[in-house]
VEXVEXPA-17601 format. One line per field, with one value per residue (C-alpha): residue in three letters; chain; residue number from 1; x, z, y. Coordinates in nm, 3 decimals, padded with zeros to 5 digits. Layout:
N
r: (Ala / ...) $
c: (A / ...) $
k: (NUM / ...) $
xx: (X / ...) $
zz: (Z / ...) $
yy: (Y / ...) $
***
This chain:
76
r: (Met / Pro / Tyr / Asp / Glu / Arg / Asp / Glu / Ser / Ser / Gly / Gln / Phe / Thr / Pro / Glu / Phe / Thr / Asp / Gly / Asp / Phe / Leu / Ala / Ala / Leu / Ser / Asp / Arg / Asp / Gly / Ala / Thr / Thr / Thr / Glu / Val / Ala / Asp / Ala / Val / Gly / Cys / Lys / Tyr / Arg / Thr / Ala / His / Ala / Arg / Leu / Thr / Lys / Leu / Glu / Gly / Arg / Gly / Glu / Val / Asn / Ser / Arg / Lys / Val / Gly / Asn / Ser / Phe / Leu / Trp / Thr / Val / Ser / Glu) $
c: (A / A / A / A / A / A / A / A / A / A / A / A / A / A / A / A / A / A / A / A / A / A / A / A / A / A / A / A / A / A / A / A / A / A / A / A / A / A / A / A / A / A / A / A / A / A / A / A / A / A / A / A / A / A / A / A / A / A / A / A / A / A / A / A / A / A / A / A / A / A / A / A / A / A / A / A) $
k: (1 / 2 / 3 / 4 / 5 / 6 / 7 / 8 / 9 / 10 / 11 / 12 / 13 / 14 / 15 / 16 / 17 / 18 / 19 / 20 / 21 / 22 / 23 / 24 / 25 / 26 / 27 / 28 / 29 / 30 / 31 / 32 / 33 / 34 / 35 / 36 / 37 / 38 / 39 / 40 / 41 / 42 / 43 / 44 / 45 / 46 / 47 / 48 / 49 / 50 / 51 / 52 / 53 / 54 / 55 / 56 / 57 / 58 / 59 / 60 / 61 / 62 / 63 / 64 / 65 / 66 / 67 / 68 / 69 / 70 / 71 / 72 / 73 / 74 / 75 / 76) $
xx: (03.038 / 02.934 / 03.188 / 03.223 / 03.454 / 03.728 / 04.089 / 04.236 / 04.593 / 04.486 / 04.162 / 03.997 / 03.695 / 03.754 / 03.528 / 03.264 / 03.337 / 03.690 / 03.807 / 03.882 / 03.505 / 03.419 / 03.704 / 03.606 / 03.246 / 03.366 / 03.623 / 03.358 / 03.173 / 03.253 / 03.121 / 02.851 / 02.623 / 02.638 / 02.325 / 02.478 / 02.790 / 02.592 / 02.390 / 02.699 / 02.881 / 02.567 / 02.585 / 02.369 / 02.380 / 02.534 / 02.811 / 02.888 / 02.886 / 03.113 / 03.366 / 03.362 / 03.419 / 03.714 / 03.862 / 03.817 / 04.005 / 04.298 / 04.282 / 04.169 / 03.828 / 03.676 / 03.323 / 03.102 / 02.750 / 02.496 / 02.153 / 02.086 / 02.338 / 02.710 / 02.884 / 03.196 / 03.496 / 03.829 / 04.112 / 04.368) $
zz: (01.862 / 01.637 / 01.584 / 01.289 / 01.389 / 01.625 / 01.528 / 01.600 / 01.670 / 01.925 / 02.047 / 02.003 / 01.796 / 01.477 / 01.421 / 01.147 / 01.024 / 00.986 / 01.029 / 00.655 / 00.583 / 00.756 / 00.593 / 00.251 / 00.306 / 00.379 / 00.105 / -00.159 / -00.044 / 00.031 / 00.384 / 00.514 / 00.806 / 01.058 / 00.913 / 00.558 / 00.674 / 00.864 / 00.549 / 00.331 / 00.570 / 00.652 / 01.026 / 01.294 / 01.367 / 01.710 / 01.559 / 01.302 / 01.554 / 01.796 / 01.528 / 01.372 / 01.715 / 01.770 / 01.431 / 01.512 / 01.839 / 01.635 / 01.393 / 01.095 / 01.056 / 01.148 / 01.247 / 01.273 / 01.400 / 01.131 / 01.276 / 01.464 / 01.265 / 01.264 / 00.928 / 00.902 / 00.660 / 00.621 / 00.771 / 00.525) $
yy: (-02.003 / -02.290 / -02.568 / -02.793 / -03.078 / -03.178 / -03.140 / -03.482 / -03.350 / -03.084 / -03.225 / -02.880 / -02.806 / -02.604 / -02.302 / -02.341 / -01.985 / -01.849 / -01.488 / -01.505 / -01.568 / -01.240 / -01.044 / -01.178 / -01.074 / -00.718 / -00.695 / -00.765 / -00.449 / -00.084 / -00.130 / -00.366 / -00.385 / -00.667 / -00.823 / -00.804 / -00.978 / -01.247 / -01.312 / -01.330 / -01.565 / -01.774 / -01.723 / -01.569 / -01.198 / -01.256 / -01.466 / -01.201 / -00.915 / -01.107 / -01.197 / -00.851 / -00.696 / -00.938 / -00.839 / -00.468 / -00.523 / -00.663 / -00.369 / -00.568 / -00.399 / -00.065 / 00.014 / 00.319 / 00.359 / 00.467 / 00.500 / 00.178 / -00.022 / -00.074 / -00.023 / -00.236 / -00.188 / -00.364 / -00.161 / -00.028) $
***
């Protein structure tokens, strides 16, 4: 995961892309592929897929396989 800068109070690096970035990319659409989300956020495909999978595990997004692609939507 790419990191932007170190948080001085915790000493940990802060992620370059937030969960909100990925949710916003999906909320602007009626479903989007991993590639479309990656392009909207400005990250690599692997980063988008990993973050979307994490969000799906928390119940914030849903996915379904369409051909060779995943179609992601925000959970309601």
